[in-house]
C-alpha positions in Angstrom: 26.8 119.6 105.1 29.7 118.0 106.8 32.0 120.3 108.9 35.7 120.7 108.1 38.4 120.3 110.6 38.7 124.2 110.8 35.0 124.6 111.4 35.0 121.9 114.2 38.1 123.3 115.9 37.0 127.0 115.8 33.6 126.0 117.3 35.5 124.0 120.1 37.6 127.1 120.8 34.6 129.3 121.1 33.4 127.0 124.0 36.7 126.7 125.6 37.5 130.4 125.5 34.5 130.8 127.9 35.5 128.3 130.3 39.3 128.7 131.0 41.4 131.9 131.9 42.3 133.9 128.9 46.0 133.6 129.6 45.7 129.8 129.7 43.7 129.9 126.5 46.4 132.0 124.8 49.2 129.6 126.0 47.8 126.3 125.5 45.1 126.6 122.7 46.1 129.4 120.3 49.3 127.6 119.1 47.2 124.5 118.2 46.8 123.9 114.4 43.9 121.8 113.3 45.1 119.4 110.4 42.3 117.0 109.4 39.1 115.4 110.3 38.4 111.8 109.2 36.2 109.1 110.4 35.3 111.2 113.5 39.1 111.7 114.4 40.2 115.2 114.7 44.0 115.5 114.2 45.5 118.7 115.7 49.3 119.8 115.6 50.9 120.9 118.8 54.5 122.4 119.1 56.2 120.0 121.6 55.9 116.6 123.5 55.5 118.7 126.7 52.6 120.5 125.1 50.9 117.2 124.3 51.5 116.0 127.8 50.1 119.0 129.4 47.0 119.1 127.3 46.4 115.3 128.1 46.9 116.0 131.8 45.0 119.2 132.3 42.5 119.8 129.5 41.6 116.5 128.2 38.1 116.4 129.7 37.3 119.8 128.2 38.6 118.7 124.8 36.6 115.4 124.9 33.4 117.2 125.8 33.7 119.9 123.1 34.6 117.5 120.5 31.7 115.1 121.3 29.4 118.1 121.2 30.7 119.0 117.6 31.2 115.5 116.2 29.2 113.1 118.2 29.8 110.4 120.8 32.4 108.6 118.7 34.6 111.7 118.5 38.2 111.0 119.0 41.3 113.2 119.2 44.8 112.7 117.7 47.9 114.7 117.9 50.7 115.6 115.5 53.6 116.4 117.8 56.5 118.5 116.7 59.6 116.9 117.9 62.1 119.3 119.7 65.4 120.0 117.9 64.3 118.1 114.9 65.4 118.4 111.3 62.9 119.8 108.7 61.9 117.5 105.9 60.6 119.2 102.8 60.2 122.4 104.6 58.0 120.9 107.4 59.1 120.0 110.9 59.4 116.3 111.9 56.3 115.2 113.8 55.2 112.1 115.6 51.6 111.0 115.8 49.9 110.1 119.1 46.3 109.3 120.0 44.7 110.8 122.9 45.1 108.5 125.9 41.4 109.1 126.9 42.2 108.3 130.6 39.5 107.4 133.2 39.6 108.7 136.6 40.8 105.5 138.6 40.8 106.9 142.0 38.9 105.2 144.7 36.5 107.3 146.7 37.3 107.7 150.4 36.2 104.7 152.5 34.2 105.3 155.6 35.4 102.7 158.3 34.0 101.9 161.7 35.4 104.5 164.2 35.8 103.8 168.0 37.5 106.5 170.0 38.7 103.7 172.4 40.3 101.7 169.5 43.1 102.5 167.2 42.0 103.2 163.6 42.2 100.7 160.9 45.6 100.8 159.3 45.8 100.9 155.5 48.7 98.9 154.3 49.4 101.4 151.4 49.0 104.9 152.9 48.6 106.7 156.3 44.9 106.7 156.9 42.9 109.7 158.1 40.8 109.8 161.1 37.6 108.5 159.8 38.1 107.9 156.1 41.0 106.3 154.4 42.2 107.0 150.9 44.1 104.5 148.8 45.3 104.2 145.4 43.8 101.3 143.4 47.3 100.6 141.8 45.8 100.5 138.4 47.9 101.4 135.4 45.5 103.5 132.9 47.5 102.1 130.0 46.4 98.5 130.8 42.8 99.0 129.5 40.7 96.9 127.0 41.2 99.3 124.2 44.9 98.4 124.4 44.3 94.7 124.8 44.1 93.0 121.4 41.9 90.0 121.1 42.9 86.7 119.4 42.3 83.0 119.6 45.0 83.0 122.5 42.9 85.0 124.8 39.3 85.2 123.6 37.7 83.4 126.5 39.6 85.2 129.1 39.0 88.6 127.5 35.2 88.0 127.1 35.0 86.8 130.7 36.9 89.8 132.0 34.5 92.2 130.1 31.5 90.4 131.7 33.1 90.7 135.2 34.1 94.4 134.6 30.5 95.2 133.7 28.9 93.3 136.5 31.5 92.6 139.2 30.4 90.0 141.8 27.2 89.4 139.7 28.4 86.8 137.2 29.2 83.0 137.5 33.0 84.0 137.0 33.8 84.5 140.7 36.6 84.1 141.1 37.9 84.7 137.8 41.4 83.0 137.6 43.5 83.9 134.7 46.6 81.7 134.1 49.5 81.3 131.6 53.0 81.8 131.0 55.0 84.9 131.7 54.6 87.8 129.2 51.2 86.8 127.8 49.2 89.5 129.2 47.8 88.3 132.5 48.4 91.6 134.4 47.3 93.7 131.6 44.0 91.8 131.4 43.4 91.8 135.2 44.0 95.5 135.4 41.8 96.1 132.3 39.0 94.5 134.4 39.7 96.9 137.3 39.7 99.9 135.0 36.3 98.8 133.3 34.9 98.4 136.9 35.9 102.0 137.6 34.4 103.3 134.3 31.1 101.4 134.9 30.8 101.5 138.8 32.9 104.5 140.0 31.7 103.8 143.6 33.2 100.4 143.7 36.4 100.0 145.7 39.1 98.4 143.5 42.4 97.2 144.5 45.2 95.6 142.4 48.1 93.9 144.6 50.8 91.6 143.7 50.8 88.4 146.0 54.3 89.1 147.0 53.3 92.6 148.3 50.3 91.0 150.0 52.8 88.7 151.7 54.9 91.5 152.8 52.0 93.4 154.3 50.7 90.3 156.1 54.2 89.7 157.6 54.4 93.5 158.7 50.9 93.2 160.4 52.0 90.1 162.4 55.3 91.9 163.5 53.4 95.1 164.4 50.6 93.2 166.0 47.8 94.6 163.9 46.6 91.5 161.9 43.0 92.4 162.5 43.5 95.7 160.9 45.1 94.0 157.9 42.0 91.7 157.6 39.5 94.6 157.8 41.2 96.6 155.4 40.9 93.7 152.7 37.4 92.9 153.7 36.3 96.4 152.6 37.4 95.9 149.0 34.8 95.4 146.4 37.0 94.0 143.5 40.2 92.5 144.7 42.8 91.7 141.9 45.4 89.4 143.2 48.3 89.0 140.9 50.8 86.1 140.7 48.8 83.9 143.4 51.5 81.2 142.7 53.7 83.2 145.1 51.6 81.8 148.1 52.9 78.3 147.5 54.5 77.0 150.6 53.5 79.9 152.7 50.8 78.3 154.9 50.0 81.3 157.2 49.6 83.6 154.3 47.4 81.1 152.6 45.4 80.7 155.8 44.9 84.5 156.0 43.9 84.9 152.4 41.4 82.0 152.7 39.5 84.0 155.3 39.7 87.1 153.1 38.5 85.1 150.1 35.6 83.6 151.9 34.4 86.9 153.4 34.5 88.7 150.0 32.9 85.8 148.1 30.1 85.5 150.6 29.6 89.3 150.5 29.1 89.2 146.7 32.5 90.9 146.1 34.6 90.1 143.0 37.9 88.3 143.0 40.2 88.2 140.2 43.5 86.0 140.4 46.4 85.5 138.0 48.8 82.5 138.0 51.6 81.2 136.1 50.0 77.6 136.0 46.6 76.0 136.5 45.4 75.2 140.1 46.1 71.4 139.6 49.7 72.2 139.3 50.0 74.4 142.5 51.8 72.0 144.6 52.2 73.4 148.1 48.8 75.1 148.0 46.1 74.2 150.6 43.4 72.0 149.0 40.7 74.2 150.5 42.0 77.2 148.6 42.5 75.2 145.5 38.9 74.1 145.4 37.7 77.7 145.8 39.9 78.8 143.0 37.8 76.5 140.9 34.5 77.9 142.0 34.4 80.4 139.2 36.1 80.3 135.9 39.6 79.2 134.9 40.7 81.0 131.8 44.2 80.3 130.2 46.2 82.6 128.0 48.1 80.9 125.1 50.9 82.1 123.1 49.6 84.6 120.4 49.4 83.4 116.9 51.0 85.2 114.0 47.8 87.3 113.2 47.4 88.4 116.8 51.1 89.2 117.2 50.8 91.4 114.0 47.7 93.2 115.5 49.5 93.7 118.9 52.5 95.3 117.1 50.3 97.7 115.1 48.3 98.6 118.2 51.4 99.3 120.2 52.9 101.3 117.5 49.9 103.5 117.0 49.6 104.2 120.7 53.3 105.1 120.9 53.1 107.3 117.7 55.5 104.9 115.6 54.9 104.6 111.9 56.4 101.5 110.3 56.1 99.8 106.9 54.1 96.7 106.8 57.1 94.6 106.0 58.7 95.5 109.3 55.5 94.6 111.2 55.4 91.3 109.4 59.0 90.5 110.0 58.7 91.2 113.7 55.5 89.2 114.1 57.1 86.2 112.1 60.3 86.3 114.2 59.2 86.9 117.7 56.7 84.2 118.9 57.7 83.6 122.6 55.6 86.3 124.3 54.0 89.8 124.0 56.7 91.3 126.3 59.5 90.6 123.8 57.3 92.0 120.9 57.0 95.3 122.9 60.7 95.4 123.8 61.8 95.2 120.2 59.3 98.0 119.2 60.5 100.2 122.0 64.1 99.7 120.9 63.1 100.7 117.3 61.5 103.7 118.6 64.4 104.8 120.5 66.7 104.4 117.6 64.2 106.4 115.5 63.7 109.3 117.9 67.0 109.6 119.8 69.5 108.7 117.1 67.2 110.1 114.4 67.6 106.8 112.4 65.1 105.7 109.8 63.5 102.4 110.8 64.5 99.9 108.2 64.2 96.1 107.7 67.9 95.7 108.4 67.6 97.8 111.7 64.7 95.6 112.7 66.8 92.5 112.1 69.6 93.9 114.1 67.2 94.7 117.0 65.8 91.1 116.9 69.2 89.6 117.0 70.3 91.7 119.9 67.2 91.3 122.0 65.7 87.9 121.1 67.7 84.6 120.8 66.4 83.4 117.5 69.0 80.5 117.4 67.7 78.8 120.3 66.0 75.5 119.7 62.3 75.2 120.9 62.3 72.3 123.4 59.1 70.3 122.7 57.7 67.0 124.5 58.6 65.1 121.3 62.1 66.5 121.1 62.7 65.5 124.8 61.4 61.9 124.2 63.7 61.6 121.2 66.8 62.6 123.3 66.0 60.6 126.3 65.3 57.6 124.2 68.6 58.0 122.4 70.5 58.4 125.6 68.9 55.1 127.0 69.1 53.4 123.6 65.5 52.4 123.5 62.9 53.0 120.7 60.5 56.0 121.3 57.4 53.8 120.9 58.4 51.7 124.0 57.8 54.6 126.3 54.6 55.4 124.6 53.4 51.9 125.3 52.1 50.3 128.5 55.3 48.2 129.4 56.3 48.2 132.9 60.0 47.2 132.4 62.2 49.1 134.8 64.4 50.7 132.2 61.3 51.7 130.1 59.5 53.2 133.2 62.6 55.2 134.2 62.9 56.7 130.6 59.3 57.6 130.6 59.6 59.3 133.9 62.7 61.1 132.9 60.8 62.4 129.8 58.0 63.5 132.0 60.4 65.4 134.3 62.2 67.3 131.5 58.9 68.0 129.8 57.6 69.7 133.0 60.8 71.7 133.6 61.7 72.7 130.1 58.3 73.2 128.2 55.2 75.3 128.9 52.9 72.2 128.6 50.4 71.4 131.4 50.7 68.2 133.3 47.7 66.8 131.4 49.2 67.7 128.1 52.5 66.0 129.1 50.8 62.9 130.2 48.7 62.7 127.0 51.8 63.0 124.8 53.8 60.4 126.9 51.9 57.1 127.2 48.5 58.6 127.5 48.9 59.1 131.2 47.1 61.4 133.5 48.5 64.4 135.4 48.7 62.5 138.7 51.1 60.0 137.0 53.2 63.0 135.8 53.5 64.4 139.2 54.4 61.1 140.6 57.1 60.7 138.0 58.6 64.0 138.7 58.6 63.3 142.5 60.4 60.0 141.8 63.1 61.6 139.5 63.7 64.4 142.1 64.1 61.8 144.9 66.7 59.8 142.7 68.5 63.0 141.9 69.0 63.6 145.7 69.9 60.0 146.6 71.6 58.5 143.5 74.8 60.0 142.3 75.0 57.9 139.1 71.3 58.8 138.2 72.0 62.4 139.0 75.0 62.3 136.4 72.7 60.8 133.9 70.1 63.7 134.3 73.0 66.3 133.9 74.2 64.6 130.7 70.7 64.5 129.2 70.1 68.0 130.1 73.2 69.2 128.3 72.1 67.2 125.1 68.7 68.8 125.3 70.0 72.4 125.5 72.7 72.1 122.8 
């Protein structure tokens, strides 16, 4: 016979009562009301948001274990949270639904370091170390896990590779794993999700997430404080190093040199490296070739803009996690009208949530339209390579098919180079994609064209004015 939600909850209480102090039990468990049990998800009602937060922080392990004992390994917990100072609807308090966050312990274990009484101890760039062991935060955000990372055509390769790395860090061919793509497409989320999976599967592994800009600051400080060796030793102890925004190293030769040595040590020791970047390695001008070649040792995985179906799934997942209930027509409207990146999707959803909870407004399609108009510029023209070629050719009064051909006439070559220049600066296309769209050229030709245009802008006032006029036409 299937158990009812009351039976399951009462059995859980019998166990919990014997584990925690009686006053804690009366305070935090007696006010809970079981509501339903469906698909191995037990829904309980709690009297306030603070109550929900406290249970998640202090008692989630006990709740998780007792539920699994009663329901099975697939047991899940969901809360109906009574909102404070809320109006009653049909005699019932206004509630918001929240799933249990199901957090994993992400703390690194203390690291034993070589200790010599005649030498200063190794200094941790993040915290003040102890005498023999150092403790440091892996800098992982528990919300950035794979459960919250929606899979789609735009990220399937990168996500699959990330799961493989998380299950077997340093033991796959994906080392380093370099994730690249435009801002707001989920690079940081995916990179951190890998780190969280490592901590779940391999708790003894030392994981560290660090932004390249933070790494640069730490390195500069180590030079100023004359403890560069301590800086190197610290990073060489990491089992899984997640370096975000590696493009920040462009033009910083000393930082690149130091990271080169850290990279080599970790890779040769079988440690895992995960890198994120806003562009593929071939477009990282100002990065040492020896580093670029190492970035290509493993897997280069790109993230594309999510399609409509993926955007819709992302919105519904985010809404569920935040306790927001919306009609399908609003989800569909948002997914259809916000296509630039995931960050914009989340920004609009958060604004709708604020309107609903703080101003106690019903979330309607009209309110959704208003939020999109305020936060997202829907009127802006999407600048494409084709559109750039059209405007450039109109300006120079030449047919578009001429710059697509092989003619080497000076005015045609210049129009072709200007089209490549604006395509690189105003679109998200790769150099290889730009070249294939404009005359079937390779990425080296595009790089040369951009360099030529930049040189002419610096040296030729008439040409600089032309570029300014074309840019204004493109951005109308």
